[in-house]
SELO-712795 format. One line per field, with one value per residue (C-alpha): residue number from 1; x, y, z. Coordinates in pm, whole numbers. Layout:
nr	(NUM:...)
x	(X:...)
y	(Y:...)
z	(Z:...)
//
This chain:
nr	(1:2:3:4:5:6:7:8:9:10:11:12:13:14:15:16:17:18:19:20:21:22:23:24:25:26:27:28:29:30:31:32:33:34:35:36:37:38:39:40:41:42:43:44:45:46:47:48:49:50:51:52:53:54:55:56:57:58:59:60:61:62:63:64:65:66:67:68:69:70:71:72:73:74:75:76:77:78:79:80:81:82:83:84:85:86:87:88:89:90:91:92:93:94:95:96:97:98:99:100:101:102:103:104:105:106:107:108:109:110:111:112:113:114:115:116:117:118:119:120:121:122:123:124:125:126:127:128:129:130:131:132:133:134:135:136:137:138:139:140:141:142:143:144:145:146:147:148:149:150:151:152:153:154:155:156:157:158:159:160:161:162:163:164:165:166:167:168:169:170:171:172:173:174:175:176:177:178:179:180:181:182:183:184:185:186:187:188:189:190:191:192:193:194:195:196:197:198:199:200:201:202:203:204:205:206:207:208:209:210:211:212:213:214:215:216:217:218:219:220:221:222:223:224:225:226:227:228:229:230:231:232:233:234:235:236:237:238:239:240:241:242:243:244:245:246:247:248:249:250:251:252:253:254:255:256:257:258:259:260:261:262:263:264:265:266:267:268:269:270:271:272:273:274:275:276:277:278:279:280:281:282:283:284:285:286:287:288:289:290:291:292:293:294:295:296:297:298:299:300:301:302:303:304:305:306:307:308:309:310:311:312:313:314:315:316:317:318:319:320:321:322:323:324:325:326:327:328:329:330:331:332:333:334:335:336:337:338:339:340:341:342:343:344:345:346:347:348:349:350:351:352:353:354:355:356:357:358:359:360:361:362:363:364:365:366:367:368:369:370:371:372:373:374:375:376:377:378:379:380:381:382:383:384:385:386:387:388:389:390:391:392:393:394:395:396:397:398:399:400:401:402:403:404:405:406:407:408:409:410:411:412:413:414:415:416:417:418:419:420:421:422:423:424:425:426:427:428:429:430:431:432:433:434:435:436:437:438)
x	(3151:3253:3319:3077:3144:3470:3688:3621:3227:3104:3331:3242:2856:2893:3085:2817:2564:2443:2177:1824:1952:2281:2083:1856:2149:2254:1952:2012:1765:1672:1689:1422:1403:1238:1178:1101:705:486:667:1024:886:1135:889:1131:1270:968:830:1113:1172:932:1230:1460:1285:1394:1770:1690:1609:1375:1266:1240:1046:914:794:565:253:59:194:155:59:-21:342:375:545:240:-11:163:24:230:527:381:628:925:816:620:508:470:238:204:-82:-288:-371:-577:-303:-230:-587:-693:-420:-487:-647:-331:-166:153:42:-9:-75:152:-55:122:72:292:494:659:633:1006:1080:767:916:1286:1126:924:1176:1469:1515:1868:1817:1686:1572:1419:1403:1581:1663:2001:2290:2289:2590:2681:2683:2356:2059:1721:1425:1202:847:874:1045:802:1083:1332:1562:1612:1633:1924:2105:2018:2000:2353:2283:2130:2024:1859:1692:1765:1501:1508:1147:1160:1111:1360:1211:1401:1409:1580:1586:1959:2166:2542:2627:2910:2658:2474:2603:2449:2249:2014:1911:1525:1323:927:627:640:314:46:-261:-606:-867:-1158:-1496:-1668:-2033:-2282:-2283:-1912:-2003:-2222:-1990:-1700:-1908:-1973:-1564:-1488:-1713:-1486:-1148:-1071:-835:-459:-546:-280:-439:-395:-587:-612:-677:-968:-1257:-1351:-1029:-1034:-1409:-1266:-990:-1263:-1445:-1130:-1068:-1177:-990:-672:-323:-374:-48:-9:171:56:155:53:65:-169:-309:-577:-342:-146:-433:-438:-74:-75:-380:-265:-464:-188:118:196:272:46:214:406:602:768:666:637:703:479:601:501:603:552:382:184:-45:-55:214:109:168:501:566:511:702:987:1284:1044:1237:904:824:1002:973:1070:1067:727:881:943:641:371:508:202:375:542:184:52:308:104:-142:-487:-436:-690:-672:-940:-918:-1198:-1329:-1514:-1717:-1799:-1988:-2210:-1953:-1712:-1491:-1327:-1263:-1044:-896:-1108:-1431:-1530:-1280:-1124:-811:-920:-617:-448:-403:-156:-143:-503:-448:-111:-308:-611:-407:-194:-477:-626:-339:-264:-358:-715:-680:-966:-957:-1230:-1352:-1542:-1786:-2065:-2350:-2415:-2216:-2362:-2576:-2748:-2832:-2597:-2539:-2152:-2265:-2356:-2447:-2116:-1844:-1885:-1732:-1363:-1343:-1027:-1042:-805:-893:-948:-1288:-1064:-902:-1213:-1295:-1572:-1766:-1904:-2146:-2344:-2604:-2439:-2146:-2128:-1869:-1814:-1495:-1524:-1893:-2059:-2172:-2522:-2433:-2217:-2509:-2731:-2497:-2400:-2762:-2861:-2606:-2685:-2902:-3248:-3355:-3134:-3207:-3502:-3333:-2994:-3196:-3364:-3054:-2891:-3178:-3165:-2811:-2837:-2581:-2718)
y	(2246:2083:1697:1546:1183:997:838:545:530:603:267:72:159:83:-240:-378:-405:-748:-911:-1040:-1381:-1353:-1195:-1498:-1717:-1597:-1742:-2091:-2346:-2256:-1888:-1661:-1357:-1038:-722:-354:-278:-77:166:13:-357:-545:-589:-719:-962:-1098:-1118:-1354:-1530:-1838:-1937:-2021:-2358:-2466:-2431:-2687:-2407:-2516:-2448:-2104:-1865:-1515:-1249:-1019:-797:-627:-744:-489:-781:-1136:-1269:-1589:-1740:-1671:-1759:-2099:-2372:-2638:-2442:-2610:-2586:-2494:-2143:-2057:-1708:-1586:-1246:-977:-816:-979:-822:-973:-1217:-1356:-1360:-1574:-1843:-1906:-2250:-2366:-2379:-2225:-1878:-1827:-1523:-1441:-1204:-880:-510:-321:-152:-497:-664:-703:-875:-1125:-1159:-1226:-1443:-1657:-1722:-1460:-1332:-1363:-1228:-839:-733:-384:-108:204:565:589:683:1053:1280:1186:823:686:527:559:348:668:516:262:228:-41:-334:-224:-59:-345:-612:-406:-432:-844:-980:-1140:-1074:-750:-721:-401:-292:107:249:641:633:613:969:1094:1170:1260:1037:689:603:638:338:373:165:25:-164:-336:-652:-630:-348:-416:-144:-136:131:42:245:195:53:297:263:160:464:357:513:712:584:786:612:704:1088:1076:904:1134:1463:1271:1213:1573:1698:1536:1693:2049:2305:2257:1865:1633:1330:994:838:496:367:370:541:652:814:983:1126:1230:1449:1610:1696:1866:2108:2396:2305:2525:2421:2022:1831:1460:1166:859:502:529:873:849:1053:1180:1332:1429:1650:1832:1904:2067:2245:2408:2239:2047:2257:2107:2426:2345:1983:1969:1652:1714:2072:2148:1804:1535:1192:879:517:446:647:462:655:834:942:1285:1213:1083:1406:1613:1390:1402:1593:1762:1851:1860:1510:1217:854:659:289:166:39:411:566:331:303:381:555:802:832:960:1238:1411:1672:1686:1350:1202:839:759:392:147:-205:-506:-551:-444:-564:-421:-391:-242:-509:-395:-661:-492:-816:-1130:-1216:-1487:-1770:-1637:-1372:-1085:-854:-786:-562:-332:-27:-46:-118:102:418:338:289:580:814:722:800:1143:1466:1549:1234:1082:737:704:366:478:222:164:40:-267:-493:-731:-473:-363:-709:-788:-525:-454:-377:-716:-853:-1054:-1073:-1352:-1695:-1677:-1324:-1153:-878:-641:-350:-394:-243:-123:135:200:577:663:484:659:532:740:722:902:898:696:806:487:568:508:413:80:-196:-88:263:97:-120:190:391:132:41:425:422:91:72:160:-199:-380:-181:-366:-731:-579:-473:-824:-1016:-763:-843:-1234:-1206:-1000:-737:-467)
z	(-1243:-919:-929:-729:-825:-731:-986:-1144:-1038:-1364:-1507:-1203:-1292:-1660:-1597:-1397:-1692:-1807:-2024:-1897:-1984:-1808:-1481:-1471:-1494:-1167:-984:-852:-664:-353:-375:-209:-420:-315:-512:-554:-542:-743:-995:-909:-960:-1199:-1497:-1730:-1527:-1397:-1754:-1807:-1479:-1589:-1828:-1525:-1473:-1832:-1678:-1417:-1135:-887:-537:-614:-332:-454:-224:-405:-279:-560:-905:-1183:-1436:-1466:-1520:-1683:-1377:-1178:-1441:-1581:-1347:-1494:-1335:-1001:-704:-867:-805:-515:-440:-77:-54:212:12:-269:-605:-868:-1025:-693:-551:-875:-814:-429:-556:-690:-375:-501:-379:-13:194:510:773:858:944:674:934:1084:704:667:1024:888:559:717:1001:778:479:442:88:-50:-369:-452:-763:-854:-1123:-1061:-1189:-1389:-1202:-1080:-1085:-726:-805:-683:-822:-698:-549:-591:-572:-303:24:181:256:-17:205:437:148:10:353:380:24:-89:-473:-582:-951:-1064:-1398:-1519:-1633:-1758:-1704:-1301:-1147:-883:-535:-206:105:192:-193:-290:-341:-401:-724:-537:-332:-660:-815:-1165:-1363:-1673:-1904:-1934:-2086:-2055:-1924:-1528:-1344:-1273:-1063:-1217:-1250:-1049:-1132:-891:-775:-644:-311:-284:-377:-64:136:36:148:493:508:396:668:927:753:862:739:871:925:806:601:477:211:73:-308:-506:-645:-274:-167:-533:-402:-60:-265:-476:-189:-28:-305:-114:198:301:443:454:494:407:594:433:356:-37:-210:-497:-780:-564:-323:-596:-757:-386:-387:-728:-658:-376:-94:52:135:466:663:949:1018:1359:1216:893:864:475:351:228:364:235:204:-172:-452:-711:-931:-1301:-1523:-1400:-1069:-1138:-1346:-995:-792:-986:-840:-589:-280:-89:-120:60:34:350:477:591:918:1009:804:924:1261:1498:1712:1445:1283:1618:1642:1387:1552:1373:1177:978:844:586:499:380:471:357:619:976:1254:1496:1771:1551:1442:1076:801:552:385:350:195:440:415:79:139:-106:14:306:607:473:667:802:1145:1141:1071:1261:1583:1506:1450:1764:1967:1796:1932:1776:1577:1365:1247:967:836:473:339:121:310:70:-161:-465:-615:-278:-203:89:374:477:859:977:1355:1356:1101:804:911:822:801:966:1210:1037:1269:1649:1772:2068:1824:1559:1576:1309:1036:765:511:229:515:777:1043:1330:1590:1824:1980:2377:2308:2486:2260:2300:2190:1898:1772:1773:1579:1325:1256:1193:903:750:448:525:364:632:963:1097:1031:1154:1507:1528:1486:1762:2016:1942:1997:2296:2158:2421)
//
């Protein structure tokens, strides 16, 4: 058998293993910690991170997005300012702790998240979970390349958990063991995404969305019950491709069903491209050692000008609220930060400029049990414009499809009212008249 690994690499790798306690003692007051995301989140370290305050460490800043669980350093309010959290995208645990003022959101588009982090408060410590070393002397950040590659090139201290449950993927995920300061042996189930039930409204929306996707198109889907429903409606399509921010279970099902083969793509033909992979264990088993799937940095994948290189590209994302001129809020409920922009604007802008591109915002017509219309004359006080109306293409609800790209305000108002819930259409028209939205 050929010898692929340099002499001494195995010994170097094994010499770098330390315990969790030893690793946490490497942290010092004032450190700024960044980490791997989703399946590459260092759950073992994060479960113990709160203990550093007992060692006199304070003034820590932790960058994170969508934590896999409500870790003690997040949940324990008594920690106070000794550990503060900056977030580029809120999940439930962070969203629920906004009131403490220990957690703050930093606005960003995912394609530029690293620059935002570096310019706001530059990390000097990087922690993540990786695969065991391969026969070439590399470990792999297989499931996320959101900002991980840039962190590896920037941070002074790199501590990685080694977990045999992490699958191997292709792309820019390999790290030479010589680049790593310390390893920790780990063995726990990695983070999987929630399973969202599909509602009858989402079924109807998905049918409308699927009608806009054609054989041979390249698609991007988000997360949740709605993308799952859309994927189910695409099972009779042929020769689809994937170029996406998140590779989720719904898209995995399309791949292993043969619906996605990437054969018609003009940009990365025959390969599925994603910035991170988060889904079920079945998805992780499928991507493991699959040479047709590449995980690459979001700074590249989410670059709108790279997205626009995909001919016949269809982006499908959701939102919380839309106004009658086409402004999209996908991250706030009034003044409360709910999630983040993520890649919503990146993909809307890229789809807008792609040859035969289509940017779809799929949204249920109502919220709060049907008592509130998601289509409003104006966005709520405090809402953020996640996607400018200048690049919004098509809005889809369970009541129809409204293509508003290149439309006047009058046309937009008419078309959006036509797909609002019937119970709210008369009031929307009355308010549009009062606001002179014509």
